Structure formats: C-alpha cells, structure tokens
C-alpha positions as CSV (number, residue, x, y, z in Angstrom):
1,M,68.2,114.4,98.1
2,L,70.0,112.3,95.4
3,D,71.1,114.8,92.8
4,F,72.1,112.6,90.0
5,T,73.9,115.4,88.2
6,D,76.2,116.3,91.1
7,K,79.8,115.4,90.3
8,D,80.6,114.5,93.9
9,F,77.6,112.2,94.0
10,L,78.7,110.4,90.9
11,V,82.2,109.9,92.4
12,D,80.8,108.5,95.6
13,P,77.0,108.1,95.8
14,Y,77.0,105.9,98.9
15,P,76.7,108.6,101.7
16,A,73.6,110.0,99.9
17,L,72.2,106.6,99.2
18,A,72.6,105.8,102.9
19,E,70.4,108.8,103.7
20,A,67.9,107.6,101.2
21,R,67.9,104.2,102.7
22,G,67.3,105.8,106.1
23,I,63.9,107.0,105.0
24,G,62.8,103.4,105.5
25,K,60.4,103.1,102.6
26,P,60.1,104.0,98.9
27,F,60.0,107.8,98.3
28,W,59.0,110.1,95.4
29,H,61.8,111.8,93.4
30,D,60.5,114.9,91.7
31,D,63.3,115.1,89.0
32,L,63.0,111.5,88.0
33,E,59.2,111.5,88.4
34,M,59.2,108.1,90.0
35,F,59.5,106.4,93.4
36,L,62.8,105.1,94.5
37,A,63.4,102.0,96.7
38,A,66.7,102.1,98.6
39,G,66.4,99.4,101.2
40,H,67.3,95.8,100.4
41,A,63.8,94.5,101.2
42,D,62.1,97.2,99.3
43,A,64.4,97.0,96.2
44,N,64.0,93.2,96.2
45,A,60.2,93.6,96.4
46,V,60.3,96.0,93.4
47,L,62.2,93.4,91.4
48,R,59.8,90.6,92.2
49,N,56.4,92.3,92.4
50,K,54.2,90.9,89.6
51,S,52.2,94.1,89.5
52,L,55.3,96.0,88.4
53,G,56.5,95.5,84.8
54,R,59.5,96.3,82.7
55,I,57.5,98.5,80.3
56,F,59.4,100.1,77.4
57,T,58.1,103.4,76.2
58,P,59.1,103.8,72.5
59,K,61.0,107.0,71.8
60,T,59.7,109.4,69.2
61,P,59.7,110.2,66.4
62,E,59.5,106.6,65.3
63,S,61.2,107.3,62.0
64,E,64.4,108.3,63.9
65,W,64.2,105.8,66.7
66,H,62.9,102.7,65.0
67,D,66.0,100.5,65.4
68,F,66.6,101.6,69.0
69,N,62.9,101.0,69.8
70,F,62.7,97.4,68.5
71,L,66.1,96.5,70.0
72,H,64.4,97.1,73.4
73,A,60.7,96.3,72.7
74,D,61.7,92.9,71.3
75,S,64.2,92.0,74.0
76,I,63.7,89.8,77.1
77,L,64.8,92.7,79.3
78,D,62.1,95.1,78.3
79,S,59.2,92.7,77.9
80,E,56.7,91.1,80.3
81,P,54.7,87.8,80.2
82,P,53.4,86.3,78.0
83,K,56.0,87.8,75.6
84,H,58.8,87.5,78.1
85,T,57.9,83.9,78.8
86,R,57.9,83.0,75.1
87,L,61.2,84.8,74.3
88,K,63.0,83.3,77.3
89,S,61.8,79.8,76.5
90,L,63.3,80.2,73.0
91,V,66.5,81.9,74.0
92,I,67.3,79.5,76.9
93,K,67.4,76.6,74.4
94,A,70.5,78.3,72.9
95,F,71.9,80.2,75.8
96,N,71.8,77.9,78.9
97,P,74.2,76.5,81.6
98,V,75.5,73.8,79.3
99,T,76.3,76.3,76.5
100,I,78.0,78.6,79.0
101,K,80.0,75.9,80.7
102,A,81.3,74.8,77.3
103,L,82.9,78.3,76.9
104,Q,85.4,77.7,79.8
105,P,88.3,76.6,77.6
106,E,87.9,79.6,75.3
107,I,87.6,82.0,78.3
108,E,90.8,80.5,79.7
109,R,92.6,80.9,76.3
110,I,91.5,84.5,75.9
111,T,92.5,85.3,79.5
112,R,96.0,83.9,79.0
113,K,96.4,85.8,75.7
114,L,95.3,89.1,77.3
115,L,97.5,88.6,80.3
116,D,100.5,87.9,78.0
117,E,99.8,91.2,76.3
118,C,99.5,93.0,79.7
119,E,102.8,91.5,80.8
120,A,104.4,92.8,77.6
121,K,103.0,96.3,78.3
122,I,104.5,96.3,81.8
123,A,107.9,95.3,80.4
124,D,107.6,98.0,77.7
125,K,106.2,101.0,79.7
126,G,105.8,99.8,83.2
127,S,102.0,99.7,83.4
128,F,98.8,98.7,81.7
129,D,95.1,99.6,81.8
130,V,93.0,96.9,83.5
131,V,89.9,98.2,81.7
132,A,91.1,98.7,78.1
133,D,93.6,95.9,78.2
134,F,91.9,93.2,80.2
135,A,88.4,93.6,81.8
136,E,86.8,95.1,78.7
137,P,88.2,93.0,75.8
138,L,87.7,89.7,77.7
139,P,83.8,89.5,77.7
140,V,83.6,91.2,74.3
141,K,85.8,88.5,72.8
142,V,83.9,85.8,74.6
143,I,80.5,87.0,73.3
144,A,81.9,87.7,69.9
145,F,83.2,84.1,69.8
146,M,79.8,82.8,71.1
147,L,77.8,84.7,68.4
148,G,80.3,84.0,65.7
149,F,81.4,87.6,65.0
150,P,84.5,87.7,62.8
151,D,87.6,88.7,64.8
152,A,88.2,91.6,62.5
153,D,84.9,93.2,63.6
154,E,85.3,92.9,67.3
155,H,86.4,96.5,67.6
156,L,83.0,97.7,66.5
157,L,81.0,96.0,69.3
158,R,82.1,97.9,72.4
159,P,81.6,101.4,70.9
160,W,78.1,100.4,69.7
161,S,77.2,99.0,73.1
162,Q,78.5,102.0,75.0
163,S,76.6,104.4,72.8
164,I,73.3,102.5,73.3
165,V,73.6,102.1,77.1
166,K,74.2,105.8,77.6
167,M,70.5,106.1,77.0
168,Y,69.9,104.4,80.3
169,E,71.4,107.3,82.2
170,V,69.2,109.9,84.0
171,N,69.7,112.7,81.5
172,P,71.5,111.8,78.2
173,S,72.6,114.7,76.1
174,E,71.5,115.4,72.5
175,T,74.8,114.2,71.3
176,E,74.5,111.0,73.2
177,R,70.9,110.5,71.9
178,A,72.1,110.9,68.3
179,E,75.0,108.5,68.9
180,A,72.6,105.9,70.4
181,R,70.3,106.1,67.3
182,A,73.3,105.7,65.0
183,A,74.7,102.8,67.0
184,S,71.4,101.0,67.1
185,S,71.0,101.2,63.4
186,D,74.6,100.1,62.7
187,F,74.4,97.3,65.2
188,A,71.0,96.0,64.0
189,S,72.1,96.1,60.4
190,Y,75.3,94.2,61.2
191,V,73.6,91.4,63.1
192,H,70.9,91.2,60.4
193,G,73.6,90.6,57.8
194,L,75.2,87.8,59.9
195,M,71.8,86.3,60.5
196,V,71.1,86.2,56.7
197,E,74.4,84.5,56.1
198,R,73.9,81.9,58.9
199,K,70.4,81.0,57.6
200,V,72.1,80.0,54.3
201,T,75.2,78.4,55.8
202,P,74.5,77.7,59.5
203,G,77.4,77.0,61.9
204,A,77.9,76.1,65.6
205,D,77.5,79.8,66.7
206,L,74.7,81.2,68.8
207,I,73.2,83.2,65.9
208,S,72.7,80.0,63.9
209,T,71.2,78.3,66.9
210,L,68.9,81.1,67.7
211,A,67.7,81.2,64.1
212,A,66.8,77.5,64.3
213,V,65.3,77.1,67.8
214,E,61.6,76.3,68.0
215,E,59.3,75.9,71.0
216,Q,55.7,74.6,70.4
217,G,55.8,75.9,66.8
218,E,57.2,79.3,67.9
219,R,60.4,80.9,66.5
220,L,62.1,84.2,67.1
221,S,61.2,86.8,64.6
222,V,63.9,88.6,62.7
223,E,63.7,91.6,65.0
224,E,63.6,89.4,68.1
225,L,66.7,87.5,67.1
226,I,68.6,90.8,66.4
227,A,67.4,92.3,69.7
228,T,68.5,89.1,71.6
229,C,72.0,89.2,70.1
230,V,72.4,92.9,70.9
231,L,71.1,92.4,74.5
232,L,73.5,89.5,75.1
233,L,76.4,91.7,74.1
234,N,75.3,94.8,76.0
235,A,74.1,93.1,79.2
236,G,76.6,90.3,78.9
237,H,79.7,92.5,79.2
238,E,78.7,95.7,81.0
239,A,78.2,93.8,84.3
240,S,81.5,92.0,83.9
241,V,83.6,95.0,82.9
242,N,82.1,97.4,85.5
243,G,81.8,94.8,88.3
244,F,85.4,93.7,87.9
245,G,86.8,97.2,87.6
246,N,84.8,98.7,90.5
247,G,85.7,95.9,92.8
248,L,89.3,95.7,91.9
249,V,89.9,99.4,92.5
250,A,88.1,99.3,95.8
251,A,90.3,96.3,96.9
252,L,93.6,97.8,95.6
253,Q,92.8,100.9,97.6
254,R,92.6,98.8,100.7
255,P,95.8,96.8,101.2
256,D,94.4,94.8,104.1
257,V,91.3,93.9,102.2
258,I,93.0,92.6,99.1
259,R,95.4,90.3,101.0
260,P,93.2,87.2,100.7
261,L,93.3,87.5,96.9
262,R,97.1,87.9,97.0
263,D,97.6,85.0,99.4
264,D,95.2,82.5,97.7
265,P,93.7,83.9,94.4
266,R,91.8,80.7,93.5
267,G,90.6,79.8,96.9
268,N,89.1,83.3,97.5
269,S,88.0,84.3,94.0
270,R,84.4,83.2,94.5
271,T,83.6,85.2,97.5
272,A,85.8,88.1,96.3
273,L,83.9,88.6,93.1
274,E,80.5,88.5,94.8
275,E,81.8,91.1,97.2
276,F,83.0,93.2,94.2
277,L,79.5,93.1,92.9
278,R,77.9,94.0,96.2
279,F,80.3,96.7,97.4
280,D,80.2,98.9,94.4
281,S,77.5,97.6,92.1
282,P,77.8,97.9,88.3
283,L,74.1,98.6,87.9
284,Q,72.7,101.1,90.4
285,L,69.1,101.7,89.2
286,F,66.5,99.3,87.7
287,E,63.2,100.9,86.7
288,R,59.8,99.3,86.7
289,T,56.2,100.5,86.0
290,A,53.0,99.6,87.8
291,T,50.7,97.6,85.5
292,S,48.0,97.7,88.2
293,D,47.8,99.5,91.6
294,T,50.1,97.9,94.1
295,V,51.8,98.7,97.4
296,I,55.5,98.4,98.3
297,N,56.2,98.6,102.1
298,G,53.1,100.6,102.8
299,V,53.6,103.0,99.9
300,P,50.9,102.9,97.2
301,I,52.1,102.8,93.6
302,R,49.3,103.6,91.2
303,R,48.9,102.1,87.8
304,G,51.2,103.8,85.3
305,Q,53.6,105.2,88.0
306,K,57.2,104.2,87.9
307,I,59.4,102.9,90.7
308,A,63.1,102.0,90.6
309,A,65.2,99.7,92.8
310,L,68.4,101.4,93.9
311,L,70.6,98.3,93.7
312,G,73.8,99.8,95.0
313,A,71.9,101.3,98.0
314,A,70.2,98.0,98.7
315,N,73.6,96.1,98.6
316,R,74.9,98.4,101.4
317,D,71.9,97.7,103.7
318,G,73.2,97.1,107.3
319,E,70.1,95.2,108.2
320,V,71.1,92.5,105.6
321,F,75.0,92.7,105.5
322,D,77.3,92.8,108.5
323,N,79.6,95.9,108.3
324,A,77.9,96.8,105.0
325,D,80.2,99.7,104.2
326,T,83.3,97.6,104.8
327,M,84.7,95.4,101.9
328,N,85.3,91.8,103.0
329,L,86.6,89.5,100.2
330,K,85.9,86.5,102.3
331,R,82.2,87.4,103.0
332,E,80.2,84.2,102.8
333,L,76.6,85.4,103.6
334,N,76.2,87.8,100.6
335,P,72.6,87.9,99.3
336,H,73.3,90.9,97.0
337,I,71.0,91.8,94.2
338,A,73.6,93.2,91.8
339,F,72.2,91.0,89.0
340,G,68.6,91.8,89.9
341,A,65.9,89.3,90.9
342,G,62.7,87.8,89.8
343,I,61.9,87.2,86.1
344,H,64.4,89.9,85.0
345,F,67.3,88.4,86.9
346,C,70.3,89.0,84.5
347,I,70.3,86.2,81.9
348,G,74.1,86.8,81.5
349,A,74.9,86.4,85.2
350,P,76.2,82.8,84.9
351,L,78.5,83.8,82.1
352,A,79.7,86.9,83.9
353,R,80.4,84.8,87.0
354,L,82.3,82.2,85.0
355,E,84.4,84.9,83.3
356,M,85.3,86.7,86.5
357,N,86.0,83.4,88.4
358,I,88.6,82.6,85.7
359,S,90.0,86.1,85.0
360,L,90.3,87.4,88.6
361,P,92.5,84.7,90.0
362,A,94.5,84.5,86.8
363,L,95.2,88.2,87.0
364,M,96.3,88.0,90.6
365,E,98.5,84.9,90.0
366,R,100.2,86.6,87.1
367,F,100.7,89.9,88.9
368,P,100.7,89.1,92.7
369,S,102.1,92.6,93.5
370,L,99.4,94.4,91.3
371,Q,98.8,98.0,92.4
372,L,97.3,101.2,91.1
373,A,99.8,103.2,89.0
374,S,97.8,106.4,89.1
375,E,94.3,107.6,90.0
376,P,91.6,105.6,88.1
377,I,89.3,107.6,85.8
378,R,85.7,107.2,86.9
379,R,82.9,107.4,84.3
380,P,80.6,110.4,84.9
381,T,77.5,108.1,85.1
382,F,75.3,106.7,87.8
383,V,73.0,104.0,86.4
384,L,75.9,102.0,84.9
385,R,78.7,102.7,87.3
386,G,82.2,102.0,86.2
387,Y,85.7,103.3,85.3
388,D,87.0,104.5,81.9
389,A,90.6,103.6,82.9
390,I,92.4,101.8,85.7
391,P,96.2,102.2,85.2
392,V,98.1,99.5,87.2
393,T,101.6,98.3,87.6
394,A,103.2,95.2,89.0
C-alpha cells in the first residue's frame, strides 16, 4: 500500500490514500520506516501531540551539508520548545498580522501588473501559464519586497527554493541532493550579505527588522536570522503556488464546480480558496518524531520512532467533510489541516491566504472565461504536490 514511487499514484494518490484511511488507525510503512496517520482525527493528533517533535537529523558529512543543516536546525519549522518558543517570539515581532495586512496594497499592485502581462501574452499567442506567469511570481515578488531583496535578484530565489525543498521528498536523487547543497550555500551566502548591509544601513525591510528585534535580552543569531529568511521564502510561497494551482486545475476541469467563481469571484473567493487547499492539498506529508513514548488512536509510538500526518488523506475524510471527494467552492464547514496544526501551524498561512484572496478573484474577473488550453504538467512529487505548468486561455 502507498507506493510513493509509482507514477500513477503521484498523478492521483487519493484512491490509495482512501484505502489507507480505511485502516482506521496509524499503520507502519516499511519503506519509509515510520507510521502514517491518514484519518483526519489521527493526523490532527499527530500535529498536536506534545510527545511528538519536529526533530531535524543533520545530514552527513557535515562538511558538505553544513549550510543545509543550519538552515533547518535553526528554523522555527524544525525546532521544538524551548528553542521554538524563543525563535517564534522573536520572529513574530517582525512578521505578524499587522505587517502582513500592510502588504495588501503591494500585493494588489503586483497582481495587476502580472495580469496585465498575462493579458498581453493572450493577445500575442493566445495563452499563458498560470504557474510561471502568475501563481509563482506573485508570492516570490511579495516576499522579495518584504525582505528587501533587489528586483534584479528575484530570479535567483525560486530556483534556490525548489532545489532545497526537493529534499523533503521520499527519495531524492543524488543530483537533487547535490543541487540542494549548492542552493543552500548560495542562498545562505546571499542572505548573509544582505544582513551585513542592513546592519550598517537598516531600512524598513524584514531583514533589518529581524536583525534588530529583541525579546528579554535575546536576539536572533546570524544563522537563525538567515534560516528564518530562507524559511519565509520557501514555506511562504510553496503553499501559495501549489495550493492555487492544484485547486484551479481541479475547478477548471469541473465546469459546474467553478461556476460560483465565474458568477461572483469576490463573493466566493474565501470559501473557494479554502476548498482549493482541502481538495488537493499542497503539502501531503508532515513528519514528526516521538520524544517520549506516546499513543495515537491506540497505536503505541516508541521514543525515537517517526510518524507522519498524511494531510491530503485527512482532508478527504468523509467523517469530517460532507461529500469529501467532491469539490464544492461554497463549502462553509471546512476544518482542513492543509496548513498544519499545533505549534507548527504554518507561520506563512495568513500571508498565503491574503495573497490568494486578492489574486484568485482578480484572475477570474480579468478572465471570466478562463479555461485550460492543454493538459497541465504535474510535478512528479508527492510531499509537495503541485504543477510545473498550467497552460490556460481566455
């Protein structure tokens, strides 16, 4: 069950995930050497259980993996209390609801500019790529603006991010491992250079703010600040790009389903984007490690053993969602866990929601007859599920 290397499974994992959910409790997966929790209640428990930690295991040899290792060991995502508590208390001073809300005018400006460029491409060649031309550049440009990255360097960020996050997949190749090491070093060096500049001449950007924040005499170390900036880019745009693309394709493939977005884009964007995230979740697997013996739904998890929440499977649980395998863009009761839960609830979720609540209705208003121009190209990955290309026409 659950062959993460099977091409058909990667295209549509949901029938197999339904079988896994039918087991009714966490089960052991020999190839991954961990337990998997497929039901909503079990996956939610995995995310919230205080005896399960997000424990990063450094890769070896350290001489080759140093930058990749500290980008994870010193980030909020891969740390536990008390370190997680300290890091979050510092980061939240700079990256909080007030900061995020203040980005709305810039998000709206970037959205309009990208849509103008998409419109020009339709006039020129009859189509554009929702991923490359819209969903991908939008969050990258927003985070680059927030961190104060020069416009001329924006093109560096997405390739670095994509190389690093390929290490989260089940079985990365040697080539992907080498690319992740190189990207980690290049990204860390780049952010370090900006940090040095901002300490001398601080600005209104997030790097300057993070370098200055203090909580009870504590500050972010150099490596913690770099790791935080890299995490904000990686986590802050992967969910937006993949959640937007996955949901849009599913809706466009179902003419009756997408009708509410065509009829009233702004009135239905909130429920639509939450359904995008639930129906075909951008993050499918989130791993944790037992820091002490614990039990999830009657299954003992011994200290040191790993267990992962299968978020996509949980978000199709019929015991929680009516007609769980049916997309409903007006679904009101939607307690999905696409952004996680507990202390590791995605710190970038409010920004991702703001971006999608602006960009989705704007896209549908600009192109009310939007439709797929050809078959979308699905990424051959499971953990981070998304599309490489979504050609559309209007």
